[in-house]
C-alpha positions in Angstrom: 103.2 -17.3 -21.7 102.4 -16.1 -18.2 105.1 -13.7 -17.0 105.1 -11.2 -14.2 102.8 -8.6 -15.7 100.2 -11.1 -16.9 100.2 -12.9 -13.5 99.5 -9.7 -11.8 96.7 -8.8 -14.2 95.1 -12.2 -14.0 95.3 -12.3 -10.2 93.5 -8.9 -10.0 90.8 -10.0 -12.5 90.2 -13.2 -10.6 89.8 -11.3 -7.3 87.3 -9.0 -8.9 85.4 -11.7 -10.9 85.3 -15.0 -8.9 86.2 -14.1 -5.3 83.3 -15.3 -3.1 82.1 -17.9 -5.6 81.6 -21.5 -4.4 83.0 -24.4 -6.4 80.2 -26.7 -7.5 82.2 -29.2 -9.5 85.7 -29.9 -10.9 86.9 -31.6 -14.0 90.7 -32.2 -14.1 92.9 -33.7 -16.8 90.0 -34.3 -19.2 92.1 -33.7 -22.2 95.4 -35.7 -22.0 98.5 -33.6 -22.5 102.0 -34.8 -21.9 103.3 -31.4 -20.9 100.5 -30.4 -18.6 102.0 -30.4 -15.1 99.9 -31.2 -12.0 100.7 -31.5 -8.3 99.8 -34.9 -7.1 96.9 -36.8 -8.7 94.6 -34.5 -10.7 91.7 -37.1 -10.3 91.6 -36.1 -6.6 91.2 -32.4 -7.3 87.4 -32.7 -7.2 87.5 -34.1 -3.7 89.9 -31.4 -2.6 88.1 -28.4 -4.2 84.3 -29.1 -4.4 82.4 -27.1 -1.9 85.3 -24.7 -1.3 84.8 -20.9 -1.7 87.3 -18.7 -3.6 88.6 -16.1 -1.2 91.5 -14.4 -2.9 94.1 -14.5 -5.7 97.8 -13.5 -5.7 100.6 -13.3 -8.2 104.0 -14.8 -7.3 106.4 -14.0 -10.0 104.9 -15.5 -13.1 102.5 -17.7 -11.2 98.9 -17.1 -10.3 97.8 -18.5 -6.9 94.1 -18.8 -6.0 93.0 -19.6 -2.4 89.9 -21.8 -2.1 89.3 -22.5 1.6 92.2 -24.6 2.9 93.3 -25.4 -0.7 95.4 -23.6 -3.2 95.2 -23.5 -7.0 98.4 -22.6 -8.9 98.7 -21.8 -12.6 102.1 -21.2 -14.2 104.2 -20.9 -17.4 102.1 -21.7 -20.5 98.8 -22.2 -18.7 95.8 -20.3 -20.2 93.1 -19.1 -17.9 89.6 -18.0 -19.0 86.4 -17.0 -17.1 83.1 -18.0 -18.8 79.8 -16.5 -17.8 76.7 -18.7 -17.4 75.5 -19.9 -20.8 78.8 -19.1 -22.7 80.2 -21.9 -24.9 83.1 -23.7 -23.1 86.2 -25.0 -25.0 86.0 -28.7 -25.9 89.6 -29.3 -24.7 90.9 -28.3 -21.3 93.0 -29.6 -18.4 91.2 -28.0 -15.5 87.6 -26.8 -15.3 85.9 -25.3 -12.2 82.1 -24.8 -12.2 80.8 -22.3 -9.7 77.4 -22.3 -8.0 76.2 -19.3 -10.1 76.7 -21.2 -13.3 80.0 -19.5 -14.3 83.3 -21.3 -15.0 87.0 -20.9 -14.7 88.8 -23.0 -17.3 92.5 -23.7 -17.7 94.3 -25.4 -20.5 97.8 -25.6 -22.0 99.0 -25.5 -25.6 102.8 -26.2 -25.5 103.3 -26.7 -21.7 102.1 -25.4 -18.4 101.2 -26.0 -14.8 97.7 -26.4 -13.4 97.8 -27.6 -9.8 95.6 -28.0 -6.8 96.9 -28.9 -3.3 96.2 -28.5 0.4 97.8 -25.3 1.7 101.4 -25.7 2.8 102.0 -29.0 1.0 103.6 -27.8 -2.3 107.4 -28.0 -1.9 108.2 -27.1 -5.5 111.3 -25.0 -5.5 110.2 -22.5 -8.1 106.9 -21.9 -6.3 108.6 -21.4 -2.9 111.2 -19.0 -4.4 108.6 -17.0 -6.2 106.6 -16.6 -2.9 109.7 -15.5 -1.0 111.4 -13.1 -3.3 110.2 -9.5 -3.7 108.4 -8.5 -6.9 109.8 -5.7 -9.0 106.2 -4.2 -8.7 106.7 -3.8 -5.0 108.7 -1.3 -2.9 110.8 -4.1 -1.4 112.4 -4.5 -4.8 114.6 -1.4 -4.4 117.9 -0.4 -5.8 119.8 -1.8 -2.9 118.1 -5.2 -3.4 118.9 -5.2 -7.1 122.5 -4.2 -6.4 122.8 -7.3 -4.1 121.6 -9.5 -7.0 124.3 -8.0 -9.3 127.0 -8.3 -6.7 126.3 -12.0 -6.2 126.2 -12.8 -10.0 129.1 -14.1 -11.9 130.7 -11.3 -13.9 130.8 -13.4 -17.1 127.0 -13.9 -17.1 125.2 -12.3 -19.9 122.3 -9.9 -19.1 119.8 -12.5 -20.5 121.3 -15.2 -18.2 121.4 -12.9 -15.2 117.8 -11.5 -15.5 115.9 -14.5 -16.9 117.4 -17.6 -15.4 117.9 -19.2 -12.0 114.8 -17.5 -10.5 116.8 -14.4 -9.6 113.8 -12.3 -10.4 110.7 -14.7 -10.5 108.4 -13.9 -13.4 110.9 -12.0 -15.4 111.3 -14.3 -18.4 112.5 -14.2 -21.9 109.4 -12.4 -23.1 109.4 -9.3 -21.0 113.3 -9.3 -21.0 113.4 -8.0 -24.6 111.7 -4.7 -23.9 113.5 -4.2 -20.5 116.8 -4.3 -22.3 115.7 -2.3 -25.2 114.5 0.5 -22.9 117.8 0.3 -21.0 119.7 0.4 -24.4 121.6 -2.8 -23.4 122.3 -5.9 -25.5 121.2 -9.3 -24.2 124.7 -10.6 -24.6 126.4 -7.8 -22.6 128.3 -9.2 -19.6 127.2 -8.3 -16.0 130.8 -7.5 -15.2 130.9 -4.8 -17.9 128.1 -2.7 -16.3 129.1 0.6 -14.8 127.4 2.0 -11.7 125.3 4.2 -14.1 124.5 1.2 -16.2 123.2 -0.7 -13.2 121.0 2.2 -12.2 119.6 2.4 -15.8 118.9 -1.3 -15.8 117.2 -1.2 -12.4 115.0 1.7 -13.5 114.1 -0.1 -16.8 113.1 -3.3 -14.9 110.8 -1.3 -12.6 109.3 1.1 -15.2 108.9 -1.5 -18.0 107.2 -4.1 -15.8 105.0 -1.4 -14.1 103.9 -0.1 -17.5 103.1 -3.6 -18.8 101.0 -4.4 -15.8 99.2 -1.0 -15.7 98.2 -1.5 -19.3 96.7 -5.0 -18.7 99.7 -7.1 -19.9 101.4 -7.4 -23.2 99.6 -7.4 -26.5 101.0 -10.8 -27.2 99.1 -12.4 -24.3 95.4 -12.7 -23.3 93.7 -11.8 -20.0 91.0 -13.7 -18.1 88.4 -12.7 -20.6 90.3 -13.5 -23.8 91.3 -9.9 -24.4 94.8 -8.9 -25.5 96.8 -6.8 -23.2 97.1 -3.1 -23.9 100.9 -2.8 -23.7 102.3 -2.7 -27.2 105.4 -5.0 -27.2 108.4 -3.4 -28.8 110.6 -6.5 -29.4 109.0 -9.8 -30.1 108.7 -12.2 -33.1 106.6 -9.7 -35.0 109.3 -7.0 -34.7 112.1 -9.1 -36.3 113.2 -7.5 -39.6 111.3 -4.3 -38.9 112.9 -0.9 -38.5 113.6 0.3 -35.0 111.2 3.0 -33.9 114.1 5.0 -32.4 117.0 4.7 -34.9 115.6 2.9 -37.9 118.0 0.0 -37.8 116.4 -3.4 -38.6 115.5 -5.4 -35.5 117.5 -8.7 -35.3 116.5 -12.1 -34.1 119.0 -14.7 -32.8 118.9 -18.0 -31.1 120.6 -17.7 -27.7 120.6 -19.6 -24.4 117.8 -22.0 -25.5 115.5 -19.3 -26.8 115.3 -16.3 -29.1 116.6 -12.8 -28.5 115.5 -9.6 -30.3 117.6 -6.5 -30.3 118.3 -3.3 -32.2 121.9 -3.3 -33.4 121.9 0.5 -33.4 120.5 1.1 -29.9 121.7 -2.0 -28.1 125.4 -2.6 -28.7 127.4 -5.2 -26.7 
């Protein structure tokens, strides 16, 4: 699942790999998928994109945006992106395929669900996209302690930390995946209420958000996700499905898994108490 670190890594790799390439042909929605989300009619993507040259890529929260002339490509949520060199075998199933004039390809597909969109610049009014573009990234200096404090001050005191951090687009790109290690590093339980945080707790949480996401990005994303070339990220995830039932590396308590707020949470009952 693309979250903030993976979006940043993918955007950087796309800039280095396909910037300057001209789109020769486009195949969209070849493999039907009920939960593949497009902007507008994917059958018109060829007309929109063919002949355009890739100029840049950027990460907005957990979304990867690619500029191709006057058009934009946007990949989000569960979209998988892979670059194939000339002559490499392409996947049989995909939802978006771009062929470049040098014989290389950019291929996107979804497994569970995901967004793969193309649209003229300035026409996409999706709320999640617009908010992700507007709000500062934790990887930037604009996301400072004063900004984080404003988010806390405007949040309902009864919200749990999971709800506060990973819902309502308060911090675009910070999803349930990266949330687990952020809270583990801050020694805070996902069910702890925002109103229970002291000033010191707030500072610890802010620092954990900045430091954890920076480390994940610097190491090429999490080891549970793939980059543009199919390689796993170099950040070793501390809390995920593989950690459930295993001893905590810090205190030795067994990592617990629970269903909570429409997904799973992982935590150490020794290090992270409510």
